[in-house]
PAGU-945859 format. One line per 2 residues: number of its first residue (from 1); their letters; for each residue y, x, z of N, C-alpha, C. Coordinates in pm, 1 decimal. Example, Ala and Ser with C-alpha at 12.3 -4.5 7.8 and 13.67 -1.06 7.14 Angstrom:
<nodes>
1 = AS = -569.0,1319.0,780.0,-450.0,1230.0,780.0,-330.0,1320.0,780.0; -225.0,1285.0,708.0,-106.0,1367.0,714.0,3.0,1290.0,787.0
</nodes>
This chain:
<nodes>
1 = ME = 524.3,-2455.9,28.4,405.5,-2512.1,-34.7,280.5,-2451.0,26.8; 173.0,-2527.4,30.2,47.4,-2479.5,87.1,-35.7,-2411.1,-20.3
3 = ID = -81.3,-2290.2,8.1,-162.5,-2214.3,-86.7,-300.9,-2194.4,-26.9; -403.4,-2243.9,-95.2,-540.9,-2238.6,-45.5,-610.4,-2116.5,-106.3
5 = LD = -621.4,-2007.1,-29.0,-682.9,-1885.1,-81.0,-834.9,-1895.9,-90.1; -892.8,-2003.7,-37.0,-1036.5,-2024.5,-53.3,-1070.3,-2075.9,-192.7
7 = RV = -969.6,-2121.3,-264.9,-995.5,-2184.6,-393.8,-940.1,-2106.8,-512.7; -911.0,-1980.3,-493.0,-866.8,-1899.5,-607.1,-988.6,-1859.6,-690.7
9 = AR = -966.6,-1830.7,-818.5,-1075.6,-1788.5,-906.8,-1109.5,-1642.1,-879.0; -1237.1,-1614.2,-855.4,-1283.7,-1478.0,-828.2,-1354.4,-1422.3,-951.1
11 = SD = -1339.6,-1293.6,-974.1,-1400.9,-1229.6,-1090.2,-1545.6,-1189.2,-1060.2; -1630.4,-1195.7,-1163.7,-1768.2,-1148.8,-1149.6,-1781.0,-1000.1,-1182.0
13 = GR = -1671.0,-935.9,-1218.3,-1674.0,-792.8,-1245.5,-1730.8,-755.5,-1380.5; -1752.0,-853.0,-1466.3,-1809.3,-823.4,-1598.9,-1698.3,-786.3,-1697.2
15 = FS = -1638.7,-674.8,-1672.2,-1532.3,-623.3,-1757.7,-1520.6,-473.9,-1730.2; -1439.8,-406.6,-1808.6,-1409.2,-265.6,-1784.6,-1259.7,-249.5,-1767.6
17 = WP = -1223.3,-156.2,-1683.5,-1083.4,-120.7,-1667.5,-1038.8,-40.3,-1790.0; -911.3,-10.9,-1805.9,-865.2,67.3,-1922.2,-943.3,197.2,-1941.3
19 = GG = -966.8,230.2,-2068.2,-1041.0,351.6,-2100.5,-1189.4,340.4,-2074.1; -1238.5,218.0,-2052.4,-1380.3,199.3,-2024.7,-1419.3,231.1,-1882.0
21 = AR = -1321.8,252.4,-1794.5,-1351.5,284.8,-1654.0,-1417.4,166.8,-1584.7; -1498.4,196.2,-1485.8,-1568.1,92.4,-1409.5,-1513.9,77.1,-1268.5
23 = LA = -1441.8,179.0,-1221.8,-1388.7,174.1,-1085.6,-1240.6,212.0,-1087.6; -1155.7,117.8,-1045.7,-1013.0,147.1,-1031.3,-990.1,210.0,-894.1
25 = VV = -916.9,319.1,-891.4,-884.5,387.5,-765.8,-736.2,364.4,-738.9; -708.3,287.2,-635.6,-571.2,251.0,-600.2,-536.8,317.5,-467.4
27 = LT = -453.3,418.4,-473.5,-410.1,492.6,-355.3,-276.9,435.0,-309.2; -271.6,387.8,-185.4,-146.9,332.9,-134.9,-110.1,399.1,-2.3
29 = SE = 18.5,401.0,25.3,64.9,455.4,152.8,187.5,377.1,197.5; 217.6,390.9,325.6,336.0,325.2,380.9,436.3,433.2,419.1
31 = YE = 553.0,425.8,356.1,658.3,522.9,382.8,768.6,452.7,460.1; 780.2,485.0,587.9,870.8,411.8,675.6,927.6,501.9,786.1
33 = PV = 1000.9,607.8,748.1,1062.0,691.7,850.7,1165.4,617.0,935.1; 1222.1,509.7,881.1,1308.2,421.7,960.2,1222.4,304.2,1003.9
35 = YE = 1205.1,291.3,1134.2,1105.2,199.3,1187.7,1160.8,133.3,1313.4; 1155.5,1.7,1318.8,1205.2,-70.1,1435.9,1108.1,-51.9,1552.1
37 = TK = 1149.7,19.1,1654.7,1063.6,44.2,1770.5,1117.8,-28.0,1893.2; 1028.3,-56.4,1986.1,1069.1,-122.0,2109.4,1127.7,-19.5,2205.7
39 = AL = 1236.1,-57.8,2271.4,1298.6,31.1,2368.8,1208.1,49.1,2490.4; 1224.2,160.8,2558.1,1148.5,189.1,2679.6,1214.3,119.4,2799.1
41 = AG = 1157.9,139.4,2916.8,1211.7,77.9,3037.8,1359.5,113.4,3053.9; 1438.2,14.1,3091.7,1580.0,36.7,3110.5,1659.4,38.1,2981.8
43 = GT = 1593.1,6.6,2869.9,1662.3,3.1,2741.3,1676.5,136.4,2672.2; 1610.7,241.3,2725.3,1617.7,373.9,2663.4,1548.9,373.0,2527.0
45 = PN = 1612.4,421.6,2423.3,1545.8,427.8,2292.4,1418.7,512.2,2299.4; 1322.4,477.8,2216.9,1196.5,552.4,2214.8,1211.6,670.6,2119.2
47 = YR = 1275.5,776.7,2170.4,1300.7,893.5,2087.0,1170.9,962.0,2044.5; 1068.8,953.4,2126.9,938.4,1012.5,2093.4,881.8,947.8,1967.1
49 = DE = 884.5,817.0,1962.3,832.2,746.6,1846.0,920.7,771.2,1723.9; 1050.8,773.9,1743.5,1141.6,799.4,1631.8,1117.1,937.5,1570.2
51 = AE = 1088.9,1036.5,1655.8,1062.3,1171.2,1604.8,934.0,1174.1,1522.9; 831.4,1101.4,1570.4,704.2,1095.9,1496.6,726.1,1036.4,1358.3
53 = RR = 801.6,929.4,1351.6,829.0,865.3,1223.0,913.5,955.6,1133.2; 1008.4,1026.8,1193.3,1098.0,1111.0,1114.8,1023.3,1222.8,1042.6
55 = YE = 905.3,1259.0,1094.0,825.5,1362.4,1028.2,790.6,1322.1,885.4; 784.1,1192.5,860.3,751.6,1146.5,725.2,850.0,1201.5,622.4
57 = VT = 977.8,1200.5,655.5,1078.3,1243.4,558.6,1103.6,1393.8,563.9; 1082.4,1457.9,680.6,1108.3,1602.2,686.8,997.2,1683.1,620.5
59 = RG = 869.1,1643.9,641.1,757.9,1722.5,587.2,646.2,1638.9,524.5; 608.7,1530.0,591.4,487.7,1458.8,553.0,484.9,1410.7,409.4
61 = LW = 590.2,1342.8,367.1,594.8,1289.7,230.9,578.6,1399.5,128.0; 647.3,1510.8,145.2,647.7,1617.6,45.7,510.8,1684.5,35.8
63 = RV = 442.1,1698.4,149.0,307.0,1755.5,146.0,212.4,1664.2,67.1; 223.0,1533.8,90.2,137.8,1438.8,18.8,169.6,1438.5,-130.0
65 = LD = 296.2,1442.1,-165.9,332.1,1445.0,-307.9,274.1,1567.1,-377.5; 273.3,1680.2,-310.0,215.7,1801.5,-369.1,64.5,1788.3,-387.6
67 = IL = -2.8,1727.7,-290.9,-147.7,1707.7,-303.2,-178.8,1616.4,-421.5; -106.1,1508.3,-433.7,-128.4,1416.5,-546.0,-104.3,1486.5,-679.1
69 = SR = -2.9,1570.9,-684.8,25.7,1644.2,-808.6,-88.2,1738.2,-845.5; -143.6,1806.5,-746.3,-253.9,1899.9,-774.3,-373.0,1828.6,-835.1
71 = HQ = -396.2,1705.1,-793.7,-512.0,1630.4,-843.6,-475.5,1536.0,-958.0; -350.6,1539.8,-1000.6,-302.5,1452.4,-1108.5,-338.7,1307.2,-1080.8
73 = AK = -308.8,1265.3,-958.6,-341.9,1130.3,-913.8,-214.6,1050.8,-889.0; -208.2,930.8,-946.4,-95.7,842.1,-922.6,-121.3,759.2,-796.8
75 = AT = -14.1,719.2,-729.9,-27.1,639.7,-609.1,86.5,538.6,-600.8; 68.5,442.3,-512.7,172.1,343.9,-484.1,223.6,367.4,-343.5
77 = FC = 353.5,384.0,-330.4,417.0,406.7,-201.1,490.1,279.1,-160.5; 445.8,219.8,-51.5,510.9,99.3,-0.4,624.3,144.0,92.1
79 = VN = 745.8,129.0,45.0,864.3,184.0,111.9,945.5,70.2,172.5; 982.0,82.7,299.2,1065.7,-23.9,353.6,1211.9,-2.2,315.1
81 = GA = 1285.2,-112.7,309.4,1421.4,-107.2,259.9,1513.4,-19.2,341.1; 1495.5,-19.5,473.5,1581.4,61.7,559.7,1562.9,210.0,531.4
83 = SA = 1439.9,251.2,501.2,1413.5,392.1,469.7,1472.6,429.8,334.8; 1461.8,339.2,237.0,1520.6,365.6,106.0,1672.6,376.1,115.9
85 = ER = 1731.6,296.2,202.7,1876.7,298.5,219.7,1922.9,427.5,287.7; 1849.3,472.3,390.9,1890.5,592.3,464.0,1850.8,720.4,391.8
87 = YP = 1735.7,719.0,324.2,1686.5,839.8,257.5,1659.3,812.1,109.7; 1760.5,776.8,32.8,1736.4,742.1,-107.9,1679.1,857.1,-189.5
89 = ES = 1709.8,981.8,-149.7,1658.1,1095.6,-226.7,1506.3,1102.3,-220.3; 1446.9,1060.5,-111.8,1300.9,1064.7,-102.8,1238.4,953.2,-186.2
91 = AK = 1300.2,836.2,-187.7,1249.4,727.8,-272.3,1258.9,767.3,-419.6; 1368.4,834.2,-456.4,1383.2,880.8,-595.2,1277.3,985.0,-629.0
93 = AI = 1244.9,1071.9,-533.7,1144.1,1175.1,-558.8,1007.6,1112.9,-585.2; 974.1,1007.2,-511.4,846.8,937.9,-533.9,840.7,886.3,-677.1
95 = AS = 945.2,817.2,-719.6,947.1,759.5,-854.0,950.4,867.1,-961.8; 1024.0,975.4,-937.4,1038.2,1079.4,-1039.7,907.8,1152.0,-1066.4
97 = RG = 814.7,1147.8,-970.0,683.8,1211.2,-990.6,581.9,1116.8,-1051.9; 626.9,1000.3,-1093.6,539.4,907.9,-1165.6,465.4,809.7,-1078.8
99 = HE = 502.0,799.5,-952.3,436.4,705.7,-862.6,513.3,574.3,-857.6; 448.5,471.3,-807.5,512.6,341.6,-793.9,578.9,328.7,-656.9
101 = VA = 698.7,274.1,-655.9,766.4,239.6,-530.8,757.2,88.5,-514.5; 677.4,44.9,-418.5,663.2,-96.8,-387.1,742.8,-127.1,-260.3
103 = AH = 758.7,-254.8,-229.7,839.8,-295.9,-115.8,752.8,-318.7,8.2; 808.0,-277.5,122.0,738.0,-292.2,250.2,832.7,-351.5,354.6
105 = SW = 902.0,-458.3,312.9,996.8,-529.4,397.9,1114.6,-439.9,436.6; 1176.0,-465.6,554.9,1297.4,-392.4,588.3,1271.5,-272.7,678.8
107 = AA = 1242.4,-292.6,804.7,1224.8,-178.8,895.9,1104.5,-200.7,986.7; 997.0,-253.6,926.8,869.1,-272.3,995.4,869.7,-386.1,1096.5
109 = AD = 973.3,-468.9,1096.8,976.8,-582.4,1188.9,881.9,-691.9,1140.4; 822.8,-764.6,1233.6,730.7,-872.4,1199.0,801.6,-983.9,1123.1
111 = HV = 729.8,-1044.3,1027.9,779.6,-1163.2,959.6,745.0,-1288.7,1038.6; 634.8,-1282.2,1110.8,593.1,-1398.4,1189.5,704.4,-1432.8,1288.4
113 = GL = 742.7,-1559.9,1290.9,850.6,-1603.4,1378.5,982.4,-1621.3,1306.0; 990.9,-1569.1,1182.1,1112.9,-1587.3,1103.4,1114.2,-1725.5,1039.2
115 = SR = 1231.6,-1784.2,1028.9,1244.9,-1907.4,951.9,1231.3,-1873.3,803.9; 1213.6,-1974.5,721.0,1204.3,-1950.6,576.4,1331.2,-1879.9,526.3
117 = EQ = 1446.3,-1923.5,574.1,1572.5,-1865.1,529.7,1584.0,-1719.5,574.3; 1540.9,-1689.6,695.9,1547.3,-1552.2,744.8,1453.4,-1461.4,665.8
119 = ED = 1332.1,-1509.5,639.0,1236.4,-1428.4,563.2,1285.2,-1406.8,420.6; 1342.3,-1508.3,362.2,1399.4,-1497.8,227.9,1505.5,-1388.1,224.3
121 = AV = 1589.5,-1385.3,327.0,1696.8,-1285.4,332.2,1641.4,-1144.8,350.5; 1538.2,-1128.3,432.2,1476.5,-997.5,454.1,1416.7,-944.2,323.9
123 = IG = 1346.2,-1030.5,252.2,1285.9,-988.8,125.4,1394.8,-948.9,25.9; 1498.2,-1030.4,15.0,1606.7,-1000.1,-77.3,1678.3,-870.6,-42.6
125 = RS = 1700.5,-847.4,85.4,1767.4,-724.2,128.6,1682.1,-603.0,96.5; 1551.4,-614.1,115.1,1459.9,-503.7,86.6,1457.4,-471.2,-61.9
127 = VA = 1450.4,-574.6,-144.7,1450.9,-555.7,-289.7,1578.4,-484.0,-333.8; 1692.0,-526.7,-280.4,1819.4,-467.4,-320.0,1827.6,-319.9,-282.3
129 = AL = 1778.4,-284.1,-163.7,1783.8,-144.5,-119.7,1695.9,-55.3,-206.0; 1575.8,-102.3,-240.1,1486.0,-22.7,-323.9,1540.8,-9.6,-466.1
131 = AA = 1595.5,-118.0,-518.7,1653.3,-112.9,-653.6,1770.1,-15.8,-659.0; 1850.6,-13.2,-553.8,1964.5,78.8,-550.0,1918.7,223.6,-541.9
133 = AV = 1807.2,247.5,-470.6,1759.8,384.6,-451.3,1691.8,441.3,-575.7; 1608.1,361.5,-642.9,1528.4,415.6,-753.8,1569.3,362.4,-890.8
135 = GT = 1657.1,262.0,-894.1,1705.8,213.1,-1022.4,1627.2,99.7,-1083.0; 1514.8,60.8,-1022.7,1435.4,-51.2,-1072.1,1390.7,-137.4,-955.0
137 = RP = 1372.0,-265.6,-981.4,1325.0,-357.0,-877.5,1176.6,-333.6,-851.1; 1131.7,-344.9,-728.2,988.9,-329.4,-699.7,908.5,-446.2,-754.4
139 = AG = 787.5,-416.5,-801.2,698.6,-521.3,-852.1,598.2,-565.9,-747.5; 571.5,-478.5,-647.7,467.7,-507.2,-549.1,521.8,-517.2,-408.0
141 = WL = 444.2,-581.6,-323.1,488.1,-609.1,-185.8,372.9,-593.3,-86.9; 403.7,-532.7,28.0,313.9,-527.0,143.3,393.8,-568.1,265.6
143 = TP = 346.4,-668.4,339.8,413.0,-714.5,461.1,376.6,-622.7,577.5; 469.0,-592.8,667.7,432.4,-512.9,785.4,311.1,-571.4,857.1
145 = RA = 210.0,-484.5,879.5,84.4,-520.7,943.4,10.0,-630.7,867.4; 49.9,-653.7,741.8,-13.4,-755.3,655.9,-12.7,-893.0,720.3
147 = QI = 85.7,-919.5,804.3,95.0,-1047.4,874.2,195.4,-1137.7,801.9; 142.8,-1211.3,704.7,229.3,-1299.8,628.4,253.8,-1429.7,704.6
149 = TG = 352.9,-1504.8,659.2,379.9,-1637.0,712.4,335.5,-1740.5,609.0; 353.5,-1867.4,641.0,322.1,-1971.4,544.1,418.0,-1974.7,427.0
151 = NT = 526.3,-1898.2,435.3,625.6,-1896.5,327.6,623.1,-1769.0,244.4; 556.2,-1664.2,292.6,568.4,-1532.2,230.0,531.5,-1532.5,82.2
153 = IE = 414.7,-1584.6,49.4,367.3,-1577.6,-89.3,460.9,-1651.9,-183.2; 504.3,-1770.3,-142.6,596.6,-1846.5,-228.1,728.7,-1772.3,-245.3
155 = LL = 777.7,-1708.9,-139.3,904.0,-1634.8,-148.1,889.8,-1512.1,-237.6; 774.6,-1446.2,-233.4,753.1,-1329.9,-320.1,757.4,-1370.7,-466.6
157 = AK = 697.1,-1484.8,-498.1,703.3,-1534.4,-635.9,847.3,-1566.4,-674.3; 921.0,-1624.8,-582.6,1062.1,-1656.6,-608.5,1142.5,-1530.9,-640.0
159 = HG = 1112.9,-1421.0,-571.0,1187.6,-1296.3,-589.9,1134.0,-1213.0,-706.4; 1038.0,-1264.9,-780.8,994.1,-1198.8,-902.8,887.5,-1092.0,-886.0
161 = FT = 819.2,-1088.2,-773.2,711.7,-990.8,-756.3,592.4,-1029.8,-843.6; 519.7,-929.1,-890.6,400.1,-956.3,-970.6,271.5,-931.5,-892.8
163 = WH = 279.5,-851.9,-786.1,158.6,-831.0,-707.4,191.4,-820.7,-558.3; 84.2,-835.4,-480.7,95.2,-852.5,-335.9,-32.9,-793.4,-277.8
165 = SD = -26.9,-736.5,-156.6,-146.1,-668.7,-103.7,-161.1,-691.4,46.4; -167.6,-818.2,85.6,-180.0,-851.4,227.1,-314.2,-915.6,262.5
167 = CF = -404.6,-924.4,167.7,-533.4,-990.3,194.1,-647.7,-887.9,199.5; -756.7,-927.0,261.2,-868.9,-836.3,289.3,-1001.5,-901.9,246.8
169 = DD = -998.9,-981.7,140.1,-1109.1,-1073.8,115.6,-1183.7,-1052.9,-15.0; -1172.9,-934.1,-77.1,-1246.2,-912.9,-201.9,-1246.9,-763.7,-234.0
171 = DL = -1331.3,-727.0,-330.9,-1332.9,-590.6,-383.6,-1274.9,-586.3,-523.6; -1213.1,-696.3,-565.4,-1144.6,-704.8,-693.4,-1017.8,-787.4,-676.1
173 = PY = -920.0,-767.5,-763.2,-799.0,-849.9,-756.4,-830.5,-995.2,-791.7; -731.7,-1080.8,-768.0,-739.6,-1219.3,-812.9,-598.0,-1273.8,-824.9
175 = AI = -584.7,-1380.5,-901.5,-453.2,-1440.4,-925.5,-431.1,-1557.2,-830.2; -312.3,-1562.1,-772.8,-271.9,-1673.8,-687.9,-169.2,-1754.6,-766.2
177 = DV = -197.0,-1882.8,-783.7,-102.4,-1969.3,-854.5,3.4,-2016.4,-755.3; 128.8,-1984.2,-785.3,240.0,-2022.0,-697.8,337.4,-2105.9,-780.0
179 = GG = 314.0,-2234.3,-780.6,402.1,-2323.7,-855.8,410.7,-2290.6,-1002.8; 298.7,-2252.7,-1061.7,295.6,-2218.5,-1203.2,315.8,-2071.7,-1233.0
181 = KQ = 355.8,-1992.7,-1133.3,368.2,-1848.1,-1149.0,243.2,-1780.0,-1095.6; 206.0,-1667.3,-1155.5,87.9,-1593.1,-1114.0,128.1,-1470.8,-1030.9
183 = LI = 79.8,-1465.5,-909.2,98.8,-1349.4,-822.9,-38.3,-1285.6,-805.7; -51.3,-1159.3,-844.2,-181.2,-1092.8,-837.9,-201.2,-1031.9,-699.3
185 = EI = -309.3,-1071.2,-635.9,-346.2,-1013.3,-506.4,-432.4,-889.7,-531.1; -392.8,-777.2,-473.3,-473.0,-655.1,-478.4,-523.5,-631.2,-336.8
187 = PR = -645.7,-672.6,-308.8,-695.2,-670.6,-171.0,-708.6,-529.3,-115.5; -706.4,-519.6,15.5,-717.6,-393.2,84.8,-824.6,-406.2,192.8
189 = SA = -848.6,-299.2,265.4,-946.3,-301.8,374.0,-888.3,-231.6,495.6; -898.4,-295.9,611.3,-852.8,-232.4,734.8,-935.2,-108.9,766.8
191 = LT = -1056.9,-101.5,713.8,-1147.0,10.2,744.2,-1117.6,134.2,661.6; -1030.0,122.4,560.9,-989.7,241.7,485.6,-841.3,272.3,505.7
193 = DD = -786.0,222.5,614.5,-649.7,254.5,656.9,-658.3,365.3,761.0; -572.8,466.5,751.0,-585.9,580.7,841.4,-572.7,543.9,988.6
195 = TA = -498.7,437.6,1020.4,-484.4,400.4,1161.6,-613.9,346.1,1220.9; -707.7,303.2,1135.7,-832.4,248.2,1187.2,-914.6,352.8,1261.9
197 = LI = -911.1,478.3,1214.5,-993.3,582.3,1276.4,-912.0,689.2,1348.1; -790.7,714.3,1300.2,-710.4,817.5,1364.2,-622.0,758.2,1473.7
199 = GN = -581.3,631.2,1457.3,-497.7,567.2,1557.4,-350.7,595.5,1535.2; -268.8,556.1,1631.8,-125.4,581.5,1622.1,-68.0,600.1,1762.0
201 = LT = 61.9,598.5,1773.0,124.7,630.1,1901.0,96.9,527.1,2008.7; 68.7,405.1,1970.5,51.8,299.0,2069.6,-93.7,259.3,2090.1
203 = RR = -186.0,324.7,2022.0,-327.1,289.0,2036.9,-410.3,416.3,2044.4; -502.5,420.5,2137.1,-588.6,537.6,2151.9,-671.5,558.4,2024.7
205 = PL = -673.1,678.8,1969.5,-751.4,702.7,1848.1,-900.3,676.9,1868.5; -962.9,627.7,1763.2,-1106.0,601.0,1767.7,-1187.7,714.0,1705.9
207 = GS = -1124.7,806.2,1638.6,-1198.9,912.4,1572.6,-1105.7,1022.7,1526.4; -1155.6,1107.4,1440.3,-1079.5,1222.7,1392.9,-1051.7,1209.7,1244.3
209 = SR = -975.3,1302.8,1191.6,-948.2,1301.4,1048.9,-1076.3,1321.6,967.8; -1170.7,1396.2,1021.8,-1299.2,1413.7,951.6,-1374.8,1281.8,944.1
211 = AL = -1363.0,1199.3,1049.9,-1426.7,1067.7,1047.5,-1361.7,979.8,941.5; -1230.5,993.7,926.3,-1161.0,918.0,822.9,-1210.0,958.5,684.9
213 = LS = -1228.4,1088.6,662.4,-1278.6,1133.9,533.0,-1416.2,1076.0,505.5; -1502.5,1075.4,603.7,-1636.7,1018.6,586.0,-1629.0,870.8,549.7
215 = AW = -1540.9,797.6,617.5,-1526.6,655.4,588.1,-1475.9,633.6,445.9; -1378.3,713.0,403.9,-1324.8,699.9,268.6,-1430.8,733.7,164.0
217 = ID = -1503.8,841.3,185.0,-1605.1,881.9,87.2,-1719.1,781.7,82.0; -1761.7,731.2,197.3,-1868.3,630.8,198.4,-1825.2,506.0,121.6
219 = EF = -1701.8,461.8,142.9,-1651.0,344.3,71.9,-1650.1,370.7,-78.6; -1601.7,486.1,-117.2,-1597.1,520.4,-259.3,-1737.0,525.2,-318.9
221 = DV = -1830.2,591.7,-251.3,-1964.4,609.2,-307.2,-2035.2,475.9,-328.6; -2022.4,384.2,-233.9,-2085.9,252.7,-249.0,-2023.9,176.5,-365.5
223 = LH = -1892.4,174.5,-371.7,-1826.1,101.1,-479.5,-1851.7,165.9,-615.9; -1858.3,299.2,-619.7,-1887.5,365.8,-746.9,-2027.8,330.7,-794.1
225 = AE = -2122.5,324.9,-702.5,-2259.7,286.9,-740.1,-2263.5,141.5,-788.3; -2193.6,52.6,-720.0,-2191.1,-88.0,-760.6,-2121.7,-106.2,-895.5
227 = SK = -2025.6,-19.0,-925.1,-1948.2,-34.7,-1047.9,-2031.3,-14.5,-1174.0; -2150.8,40.6,-1159.6,-2238.5,57.2,-1275.8,-2286.0,-77.4,-1329.0
229 = SA = -2286.5,-180.9,-1241.6,-2327.7,-313.6,-1285.1,-2213.2,-415.1,-1284.8; -2107.8,-388.3,-1208.5,-1991.7,-477.7,-1205.6,-1869.4,-396.7,-1164.4
231 = AR = -1760.6,-416.0,-1237.7,-1638.5,-340.8,-1209.0,-1593.7,-362.4,-1064.5; -1533.6,-259.3,-1007.8,-1488.8,-264.8,-868.5,-1352.1,-196.8,-854.9
233 = LF = -1291.1,-215.9,-738.0,-1164.0,-153.1,-704.4,-1177.7,-84.5,-569.4; -1142.8,43.7,-565.1,-1146.3,123.5,-442.1,-1003.2,146.2,-396.5
235 = SV = -974.7,110.8,-271.9,-838.6,123.4,-221.1,-838.0,190.4,-84.7; -747.8,286.2,-66.0,-725.6,346.0,65.5,-576.0,338.3,95.8
237 = NW = -542.9,347.2,223.0,-403.1,342.2,263.2,-378.2,441.0,376.0; -261.4,506.9,371.4,-228.8,600.9,477.9,-80.4,593.4,512.0
239 = HH = -47.2,654.7,625.6,90.6,666.2,673.4,127.7,814.4,671.8; 248.7,847.5,633.3,286.4,987.5,615.8,310.1,1060.7,747.5
241 = CI = 325.2,986.2,856.1,333.1,1051.9,986.7,194.0,1086.5,1038.4; 89.3,1043.7,966.5,-49.5,1076.3,1002.7,-108.6,1169.2,897.7
243 = VG = -135.2,1117.2,778.3,-198.0,1197.6,673.5,-101.7,1302.1,618.5; 26.5,1287.5,643.0,121.3,1390.5,602.9,117.7,1514.3,690.0
245 = RP = 51.7,1508.0,805.8,38.1,1624.6,893.7,-57.8,1726.1,831.0; -41.7,1855.4,862.0,-121.4,1958.2,794.1,-272.5,1933.9,798.6
247 = GA = -327.9,1917.6,919.1,-472.6,1901.9,928.6,-523.4,1776.3,861.6; -456.3,1664.4,888.1,-501.0,1537.1,830.5,-479.2,1531.8,680.3
249 = SK = -383.9,1607.3,628.2,-358.8,1605.3,484.0,-479.2,1655.4,405.5; -560.9,1738.4,468.4,-679.7,1789.7,400.0,-780.1,1677.9,371.0
251 = VL = -773.3,1569.8,447.6,-858.5,1454.0,421.5,-827.3,1396.5,283.2; -698.7,1378.5,254.1,-660.4,1328.0,122.5,-697.5,1426.4,13.6
253 = DD = -674.1,1553.8,36.6,-709.2,1657.9,-59.8,-858.4,1654.5,-90.5; -941.5,1647.1,13.6,-1085.9,1647.3,-4.9,-1135.4,1518.1,-69.9
255 = LL = -1073.6,1405.4,-34.6,-1112.3,1279.3,-98.4,-1088.0,1286.3,-248.5; -970.6,1332.5,-288.3,-938.3,1336.4,-430.8,-1028.5,1433.9,-506.0
257 = AH = -1064.3,1543.6,-443.2,-1158.4,1636.4,-506.0,-1293.5,1567.9,-527.5; -1336.2,1489.3,-429.8,-1463.5,1416.1,-441.1,-1456.2,1313.1,-553.3
259 = VR = -1348.0,1236.5,-558.3,-1333.5,1133.9,-661.9,-1332.3,1197.0,-800.6; -1264.7,1309.4,-815.3,-1252.7,1374.2,-945.3,-1387.1,1425.4,-999.1
261 = RH = -1484.5,1437.7,-914.0,-1617.2,1483.1,-960.3,-1698.8,1369.0,-1021.8; -1644.9,1249.1,-1026.0,-1718.1,1133.4,-1077.0,-1658.4,1084.3,-1208.1
263 = QG = -1741.7,1017.3,-1287.0,-1700.5,960.2,-1414.5,-1668.3,811.2,-1396.9; -1601.6,757.7,-1497.8,-1574.2,613.8,-1498.1,-1466.9,570.9,-1401.1
265 = IW = -1367.3,658.1,-1375.9,-1263.3,633.3,-1277.5,-1129.3,608.9,-1346.9; -1053.5,514.7,-1295.1,-916.8,489.6,-1341.7,-822.7,495.1,-1221.8
267 = FA = -741.5,601.3,-1212.8,-637.9,607.1,-1110.4,-524.7,515.3,-1154.6; -492.3,418.0,-1072.3,-392.6,318.8,-1112.5,-300.0,284.3,-997.7
269 = TG = -177.3,251.5,-1032.2,-84.6,198.3,-933.3,-108.3,47.9,-919.2; -52.0,-10.0,-816.4,-63.8,-154.0,-800.0,-5.0,-228.9,-917.8
271 = RE = 109.0,-180.2,-966.7,172.2,-245.4,-1081.8,80.2,-244.2,-1203.8; 14.7,-130.6,-1229.1,-73.5,-120.6,-1345.8,-193.4,-213.8,-1333.2
273 = VA = -250.0,-223.9,-1214.0,-361.2,-316.4,-1192.7,-316.0,-459.8,-1218.0; -199.4,-496.2,-1164.0,-149.7,-632.5,-1181.6,-122.4,-662.9,-1328.0
275 = EF = -63.1,-568.5,-1400.0,-34.9,-590.4,-1541.4,-163.1,-606.8,-1621.1; -265.0,-525.6,-1588.8,-395.3,-539.4,-1655.8,-454.0,-676.9,-1628.0
277 = WL = -448.1,-719.4,-1503.3,-509.2,-846.9,-1464.6,-439.3,-964.4,-1532.7; -307.2,-958.7,-1537.4,-232.4,-1067.4,-1600.9,-259.4,-1073.0,-1750.9
279 = AN = -277.8,-956.0,-1812.9,-298.9,-951.2,-1957.8,-439.7,-990.7,-1997.6; -537.9,-964.4,-1912.1,-678.1,-982.1,-1951.5,-748.3,-1100.6,-1886.0
281 = RV = -692.2,-1152.2,-1776.8,-749.8,-1269.6,-1710.9,-898.8,-1254.3,-1684.7; -935.4,-1141.2,-1623.7,-1076.9,-1113.2,-1601.2,-1126.4,-1170.7,-1469.4
</nodes>
């Protein structure tokens, strides 16, 4: 079915989040120590890239979980199914600390180019792996590189998801009608993703971790100021092979310290935002 995202209902922000908060703070990350990488010349596996990703499960994830605990901040971890299957103890640890485990497809492979049947199977396989690891089905979904197909949104509704985070077109959530079902979009920004300024293994970095902190704080400060007249949502996203590293982890620590110095804040998971939106129709 064709879904026209230009015609969804947008909120004017004339509402308050739970507890009278004016700014929802949604912290998201991608946890994917199992990652489909391209082989090097001659078919040699890319062991260098695999080692970088593996850092997520050996050290990065645990450092981030400790930082979140110190600041009493909840977050949403977008976990791919292959990682949940290979490292179920880490997925359980995320959930046991009160964070949300959302779905991030299977092993970071692109959805673009998949038939409807193939994409349906990938989504179903991912849901099953996460449910087996943490005991509950995921409510939220993030597509690798946020590159959805013409079938993705309809398939997510079919699989019972309540929220989705692949769009970049608002500072507030909105509801997408999918054949009579409501899928809540929780928009994100490429400019508050750690790869935008720090880079990754396949792209030359554009800046440093300090530049990332400045970008995050600037985004927060503008939205916090705007929230005095209209409710807003602040969202950042990171990867544990980047922000989980010792030096870069201080960026998250410093951001949370900055946020905690402000009033009118609601730390929320994607699931909590979606449930609020569905209940209040704001």
